[in-house]
C-alpha positions as CSV (number, residue, x, y, z in Angstrom):
1,M,0.0,-0.2,0.2
2,L,2.9,2.6,0.9
3,K,4.4,2.3,-2.6
4,K,0.9,2.3,-4.3
5,I,0.0,5.5,-2.4
6,A,3.6,7.1,-3.0
7,E,3.0,6.9,-6.9
8,N,-0.1,7.8,-6.3
9,I,1.3,11.0,-5.3
10,R,3.6,11.6,-7.4
11,Q,1.5,11.2,-10.6
12,N,-1.1,13.1,-9.5
13,K,-1.7,15.9,-11.9
14,N,-2.7,18.4,-9.7
15,I,0.0,18.2,-7.3
16,I,2.4,18.6,-10.5
17,E,0.4,21.5,-11.9
18,K,0.7,23.2,-8.3
19,K,4.5,22.2,-8.4
20,D,5.0,24.0,-12.1
21,I,3.5,27.2,-11.0
22,S,6.7,27.7,-8.6
23,P,8.9,29.3,-10.9
24,I,6.3,32.0,-11.7
25,V,5.2,32.5,-8.4
26,H,8.9,32.9,-7.7
27,Y,9.4,35.5,-10.0
28,I,6.3,37.7,-9.2
29,E,7.9,37.6,-5.4
30,K,11.2,38.7,-6.2
31,N,10.2,41.3,-9.2
32,S,7.0,42.9,-8.1
33,F,6.6,45.7,-6.1
34,K,6.6,45.7,-2.0
35,N,4.9,47.6,0.6
36,R,5.7,45.8,4.0
37,S,3.7,48.8,6.0
38,R,0.9,47.1,4.8
39,I,1.3,43.8,3.8
40,F,1.6,41.4,6.4
41,S,1.2,37.9,4.6
42,D,0.9,37.1,1.0
43,I,1.9,34.3,-1.4
44,G,1.4,31.3,-0.2
45,E,-1.5,31.7,2.0
46,D,-4.9,31.2,0.7
47,S,-5.9,34.4,1.9
48,A,-3.2,37.2,2.2
49,A,-3.6,39.3,4.9
50,I,-3.4,43.5,4.6
51,N,-3.3,45.4,7.6
52,D,-6.1,47.8,8.7
53,G,-5.9,49.0,12.2
54,D,-6.2,46.1,14.9
55,S,-7.9,43.7,12.0
56,F,-6.5,42.4,8.9
57,F,-8.1,42.6,5.6
58,L,-8.2,39.3,3.9
59,L,-8.0,38.9,-0.1
60,T,-8.3,35.6,-2.3
61,T,-8.9,34.8,-5.5
62,D,-9.5,31.4,-8.1
63,R,-10.0,30.2,-11.4
64,I,-12.6,27.6,-12.3
65,K,-10.9,25.4,-14.8
66,T,-12.8,25.6,-18.2
67,E,-13.3,22.1,-18.3
68,F,-15.7,21.9,-15.5
69,I,-17.4,25.2,-16.6
70,K,-18.4,23.6,-20.2
71,K,-19.3,20.8,-18.7
72,F,-21.0,21.6,-15.3
73,P,-21.8,25.5,-15.7
74,F,-24.3,25.3,-12.6
75,G,-21.6,23.3,-10.6
76,A,-18.4,25.9,-11.2
77,G,-20.9,29.3,-10.5
78,F,-21.3,27.7,-7.1
79,S,-17.9,26.6,-6.7
80,S,-16.5,30.2,-8.0
81,I,-17.8,31.4,-4.4
82,L,-17.3,28.2,-2.4
83,V,-13.2,28.3,-3.3
84,G,-13.0,31.7,-2.1
85,V,-15.3,31.3,1.0
86,D,-13.2,28.1,2.5
87,D,-9.8,30.2,1.5
88,I,-11.1,32.9,4.1
89,Y,-12.6,30.5,6.6
90,C,-9.4,28.6,6.6
91,C,-7.4,31.2,8.1
92,G,-9.9,31.7,10.6
93,G,-11.5,34.8,8.9
94,T,-15.1,35.9,7.7
95,P,-16.1,36.2,4.3
96,L,-17.5,39.9,3.1
97,A,-17.8,39.9,-0.3
98,A,-17.0,38.3,-4.0
99,S,-15.7,39.6,-7.3
100,I,-16.8,37.8,-10.3
101,I,-15.1,37.6,-13.9
102,I,-17.7,35.5,-16.2
103,S,-17.3,34.5,-19.6
104,F,-19.3,32.4,-21.8
105,K,-20.2,31.2,-25.5
106,D,-23.4,29.8,-25.1
107,S,-26.2,32.2,-23.6
108,R,-27.7,28.9,-21.6
109,K,-24.7,27.6,-20.0
110,G,-24.0,31.7,-19.2
111,Q,-27.2,31.6,-17.2
112,Q,-26.6,28.6,-15.7
113,I,-22.9,29.6,-14.4
114,I,-24.9,33.2,-13.0
115,E,-27.6,30.8,-11.4
116,G,-24.9,28.8,-9.7
117,I,-22.8,31.9,-8.9
118,S,-26.0,33.6,-7.2
119,E,-26.7,30.2,-5.3
120,G,-23.5,30.3,-4.2
121,S,-23.5,33.4,-2.8
122,R,-27.1,33.0,-0.7
123,K,-25.7,29.9,0.7
124,F,-22.7,31.4,1.9
125,K,-24.3,34.8,2.7
126,V,-21.4,36.7,0.6
127,P,-22.8,39.3,-1.6
128,I,-21.5,39.9,-5.1
129,V,-20.3,43.3,-5.0
130,R,-18.2,43.8,-8.6
131,G,-17.3,41.7,-11.6
132,H,-17.0,41.7,-15.4
133,T,-19.0,39.9,-18.1
134,N,-18.0,38.7,-21.4
135,P,-21.3,37.0,-23.5
136,S,-19.4,36.6,-26.6
137,G,-16.4,34.6,-26.5
138,W,-14.5,31.8,-24.1
139,Y,-15.5,30.1,-21.1
140,E,-13.7,32.2,-17.9
141,L,-14.5,32.3,-14.7
142,S,-12.9,33.2,-11.3
143,S,-13.4,35.0,-8.2
144,T,-11.6,37.2,-5.5
145,M,-12.9,36.9,-2.1
146,V,-12.4,39.6,0.9
147,G,-13.0,38.9,4.2
148,E,-11.8,40.3,7.4
149,I,-10.1,38.9,11.2
150,K,-8.4,40.7,14.1
151,K,-4.7,40.5,13.9
152,K,-4.2,38.1,16.8
153,N,-6.5,35.5,15.3
154,Y,-4.8,34.9,11.8
155,I,-4.1,31.5,11.0
156,S,-1.2,31.0,8.9
157,A,-0.5,28.6,6.0
158,K,3.1,29.1,6.8
159,N,3.5,28.5,9.8
160,A,3.3,25.0,10.7
161,Q,6.2,24.1,13.5
162,V,8.4,20.8,13.8
163,N,6.6,18.5,16.3
164,D,3.2,20.4,15.2
165,N,0.5,17.4,15.3
166,I,-1.1,17.2,11.4
167,I,-4.8,17.0,12.1
168,V,-7.3,16.6,9.1
169,A,-10.9,17.7,9.3
170,V,-13.8,16.7,7.0
171,D,-17.2,17.0,7.2
172,F,-18.3,13.4,6.5
173,D,-21.9,13.7,5.8
174,G,-21.6,14.3,2.1
175,K,-22.1,12.6,-1.2
176,V,-20.2,12.0,-4.6
177,G,-20.6,14.9,-6.7
178,K,-22.8,15.1,-9.8
179,A,-19.9,16.5,-12.0
180,S,-17.4,14.5,-10.9
181,N,-16.7,11.2,-9.0
182,M,-13.5,12.8,-7.6
183,Y,-15.6,15.8,-5.8
184,W,-17.4,14.9,-1.9
185,D,-19.9,17.5,-2.0
186,N,-21.4,18.2,1.6
187,T,-22.6,21.7,0.7
188,T,-25.1,21.7,-2.3
189,F,-27.9,20.1,-0.7
190,K,-27.7,21.6,2.9
191,S,-29.3,24.7,4.1
192,S,-27.0,28.1,4.7
193,E,-27.1,27.6,8.6
194,E,-25.6,24.2,8.3
195,V,-22.7,25.1,6.2
196,L,-21.5,27.7,8.1
197,K,-22.0,26.5,11.2
198,K,-19.0,24.1,10.2
199,R,-16.9,26.3,8.6
200,K,-17.3,28.8,11.9
201,S,-15.3,26.0,13.9
202,L,-12.7,27.4,12.1
203,N,-13.5,30.9,13.6
204,I,-13.5,29.7,17.1
205,I,-10.2,27.8,16.9
206,A,-8.5,31.1,15.4
207,E,-10.1,32.8,18.2
208,R,-9.0,30.7,20.7
209,H,-5.5,30.1,19.2
210,L,-5.3,26.4,18.6
211,A,-3.5,25.9,15.5
212,N,-0.2,27.3,14.3
213,S,-1.3,26.6,10.5
214,S,-4.0,25.6,8.3
215,K,-5.2,25.3,4.5
216,D,-8.3,23.9,3.3
217,I,-8.3,20.9,1.2
218,S,-8.8,21.5,-2.9
219,N,-7.7,19.9,-5.8
220,G,-4.4,18.4,-4.9
221,G,-6.6,16.2,-2.3
222,V,-5.2,15.7,1.2
223,F,-1.5,15.2,0.1
224,G,-1.7,18.0,-2.5
225,T,-2.9,20.3,0.2
226,L,-0.4,19.4,2.5
227,L,2.7,19.6,0.5
228,Q,1.8,23.2,-0.2
229,L,1.7,23.9,3.5
230,I,4.8,22.3,4.3
231,K,6.9,24.0,1.4
232,Y,5.7,27.2,2.4
233,S,6.1,26.6,5.8
234,N,9.8,25.2,5.5
235,V,9.5,21.9,7.1
236,G,8.4,18.6,6.3
237,A,5.6,16.0,7.0
238,S,5.1,12.1,8.1
239,V,1.8,10.8,7.8
240,N,0.4,7.3,9.1
241,L,-2.0,6.1,6.3
242,N,-3.6,4.1,9.0
243,D,-4.7,7.2,10.7
244,I,-6.6,8.8,8.1
245,E,-10.5,7.6,7.8
246,I,-12.7,7.5,4.8
247,P,-16.3,8.8,5.2
248,P,-18.4,5.6,5.3
249,K,-20.7,6.3,2.0
250,L,-17.8,6.7,0.4
251,L,-16.7,2.8,1.4
252,E,-19.9,1.8,0.4
253,L,-19.5,3.0,-3.0
254,G,-15.9,1.1,-3.2
255,Y,-13.5,4.1,-2.6
256,T,-10.2,3.3,-1.3
257,L,-7.3,5.1,0.5
258,D,-5.3,5.8,-2.9
259,I,-8.5,7.5,-4.4
260,Y,-9.8,9.3,-1.6
261,V,-6.4,10.8,-0.6
262,N,-6.7,12.9,-4.4
263,M,-10.4,13.7,-3.9
264,F,-11.5,17.4,-3.8
265,L,-13.2,17.3,-0.2
266,S,-15.0,20.3,0.5
267,T,-15.8,21.3,4.1
268,S,-12.1,20.0,4.3
269,Y,-8.9,21.2,5.8
270,I,-5.6,20.5,7.1
271,L,-4.4,22.2,10.2
272,T,-1.0,22.0,12.3
273,A,-1.0,22.0,16.2
274,P,1.0,21.4,19.4
275,D,0.2,18.5,21.2
276,I,-1.5,20.6,24.3
277,N,-3.9,22.3,21.7
278,C,-5.0,18.8,19.6
279,K,-7.7,18.1,22.2
280,P,-9.4,21.1,22.6
281,M,-9.2,21.6,18.7
282,L,-10.8,17.7,17.7
283,Q,-13.5,19.0,20.4
284,V,-14.3,22.1,18.8
285,F,-14.7,20.1,15.2
286,K,-16.8,17.7,16.8
287,N,-19.1,20.3,18.8
288,H,-19.6,21.7,14.6
289,G,-20.6,18.2,13.0
290,M,-16.8,17.2,11.7
291,E,-14.7,14.7,11.9
292,A,-11.4,15.3,12.6
293,K,-8.1,12.9,13.6
294,V,-4.2,13.3,13.8
295,I,-2.6,12.0,11.1
296,G,1.2,12.6,11.1
297,K,3.5,15.2,12.6
298,I,5.7,17.8,11.3
299,I,9.3,17.2,10.7
300,K,12.5,19.1,10.2
301,E,13.4,17.8,6.8
302,K,12.5,20.9,4.6
303,H,9.5,20.1,1.8
304,L,10.1,16.3,2.6
305,L,6.5,14.3,2.5
306,K,7.2,10.8,4.2
307,I,4.2,8.2,4.6
308,N,4.2,5.3,7.0
309,D,1.7,2.2,7.8
310,G,3.2,2.1,11.5
311,K,5.7,-0.3,10.7
312,D,7.5,0.7,7.3
313,S,8.2,4.2,6.0
314,L,9.0,5.6,2.7
315,D,10.1,9.1,1.5
316,V,7.5,10.4,-1.3
317,I,8.1,13.4,-2.7
318,K,10.3,16.9,-1.9
319,F,8.0,19.9,-3.0
């Protein structure tokens, strides 16, 4: 199983894509204008943090893949809000508003995109305040989300510490998505109150200063997300595969660990925390209807991902 999972990670196209953008990110980081008096944290974060008195103004941007837009325009529109919302919540913040860029060829699909965006706006209670629309061109969809958080509560994606525990928190009450069998949907069929309650677990964790770092699990899956976190934190990670739990509904459908860890898991987060904070953190997640478990440790070997089964261990990749 170790070798199978390791090869699975190495060949994950979403992980490879994220590795390929590193030179671009490095160039922008080196050559763009800097204003350190206002910018607290930027590239590498799910949400950049900009000084605003005793608070941070949070900013995140995401693009939805073209094939997803073409095949499932409503879901793409909904996802354009979902991804930004989770970027804000995973650092402990609260979303305030969104701006959308939409381009489409077919007016029927365009309407479905707009309906999906509107549904996401209502579901997560985030107003759409700006945007740009091109109704006669190609398929393009991206969103920018803004939010806020008290400075003292901000959880960085770049602050994982050696010997931290690695915690995975997932909403197990879901179903396989309509657009893809690699998408765990636990939002579209629930009320605003329910989906927001689960996300507000991150607000409490931030207010109680329980986590050193946090990222939401995106299209890179569990390990793609963890690899990004350890890269920007300049640490490594060791994960025990036996400690990763799969939602029962997926087990019933025949999903195995090597498939599950590659899935886009909505309402899911990876956090790191010292031993003393793990029990109260797990309790917060439980109180909000989330399944959370310690799956490994942060190690000092920079950018290295290791996996083990409790007996044998394997170096997987340096990201």
